[in-house]
Wavefront OBJ file of the C-alpha trace (Angstrom):
o trace
v -2.555 -16.212 -4.909
v -0.238 -15.587 -2.149
v -1.503 -16.447 1.342
v -0.249 -15.052 4.404
v -1.078 -15.120 8.112
v -2.568 -11.769 9.852
v -2.673 -13.338 13.290
v -0.733 -16.315 14.937
v -0.145 -18.299 17.992
v 1.605 -16.821 20.776
v 4.202 -19.757 20.965
v 4.838 -19.040 17.054
v 7.654 -16.489 17.066
v 8.525 -16.880 13.355
v 9.203 -13.736 11.573
v 6.494 -14.705 9.048
v 3.649 -15.358 11.601
v 1.851 -12.164 10.656
v 3.138 -11.391 7.467
v -0.062 -9.725 6.188
v -1.335 -8.326 9.434
v -1.279 -4.757 7.913
v -2.519 -5.855 4.314
v -5.590 -3.585 4.589
v -3.520 -0.502 4.705
v -2.235 -1.385 0.848
v -3.851 1.438 -1.330
v -5.132 1.237 -4.917
v -2.219 2.155 -7.335
v 0.227 0.765 -4.775
v 2.988 -1.587 -6.331
v 3.544 -5.086 -4.884
v 6.595 -7.066 -6.097
v 7.195 -10.667 -6.358
v 10.278 -12.702 -7.334
v 9.407 -15.995 -9.041
v 11.383 -18.175 -11.314
v 14.064 -15.838 -12.187
v 11.970 -12.818 -12.823
v 10.622 -9.924 -10.825
v 6.842 -9.278 -11.407
v 5.582 -5.941 -10.648
v 1.777 -5.601 -9.796
v -0.317 -2.580 -9.093
v -3.128 -2.875 -6.437
v -6.493 -2.638 -8.568
v -9.011 -3.348 -5.612
v -9.497 -4.729 -2.023
v -12.250 -6.641 -0.652
v -13.535 -8.892 2.244
v -15.532 -12.032 1.488
v -16.722 -14.781 3.762
v -14.380 -17.433 4.607
v -16.499 -19.959 2.531
v -16.623 -17.779 -0.537
v -14.345 -19.074 -3.497
v -15.846 -16.937 -6.454
v -13.059 -14.264 -6.520
v -10.684 -17.321 -7.457
v -11.997 -18.345 -10.691
v -9.157 -18.377 -13.474
v -10.105 -15.838 -16.093
v -6.885 -16.208 -17.677
v -5.202 -12.749 -16.766
v -2.127 -12.195 -14.884
v -3.722 -11.120 -11.652
v -2.182 -11.528 -8.216
v -4.424 -12.013 -5.036
v -2.983 -11.357 -1.562
v -5.274 -13.522 0.597
v -5.461 -13.527 4.605
v -7.964 -14.460 7.370
v -9.917 -11.337 8.490
v -10.340 -9.630 10.701
v -6.954 -9.822 12.510
v -7.008 -12.639 14.869
v -10.527 -13.943 13.279
v -11.417 -16.588 10.754
v -14.962 -15.823 9.603
v -13.894 -13.743 6.805
v -10.979 -13.376 4.299
v -9.372 -9.956 3.060
v -8.178 -9.804 -0.508
v -6.112 -7.545 -2.303
v -6.216 -8.025 -6.099
v -3.282 -6.611 -8.327
v -2.823 -6.545 -11.945
v 0.602 -7.155 -13.436
v 1.871 -4.178 -15.114
v 5.692 -5.332 -15.764
v 8.151 -8.345 -15.780
v 11.618 -7.953 -15.551
v 14.065 -11.088 -16.220
v 16.949 -11.161 -13.346
v 18.902 -13.712 -15.055
l 1 2 3 4 5 6 7 8 9 10 11 12 13 14 15 16 17 18 19 20 21 22 23 24 25 26 27 28 29 30 31 32 33 34 35 36 37 38 39 40 41 42 43 44 45 46 47 48 49 50 51 52 53 54 55 56 57 58 59 60 61 62 63 64 65 66 67 68 69 70 71 72 73 74 75 76 77 78 79 80 81 82 83 84 85 86 87 88 89 90 91 92 93 94 95
C-alpha cells in the first residue's frame, strides 16, 4: 500500500502535499509504475473504491501482489478513503 495526501495545509508548500489529488482520474487498465529495491514493478489498475475511514477490510493480506493506492476522500475531507487497487503484471530488474 502507498498512502498519499489528496489535500494539504496552506502553509505546507511541498511538492508532495497533494500527490494523490487526482487519484480518482486513474482508469481500469491504466498502468502504475513503482521502483523498489532495485526493481521496477508494473501494475495495472483493477478497481477503485471509496470506503469509510474506519474500514480496514480491504487491507487483509491474501498473499497476492496487489498494490493499493490510498488517500483521504473526498478531497480536503477525512470521512472516507479512496483506494485504487492494481495487480502486478511485470517486474524488471534495474541493476
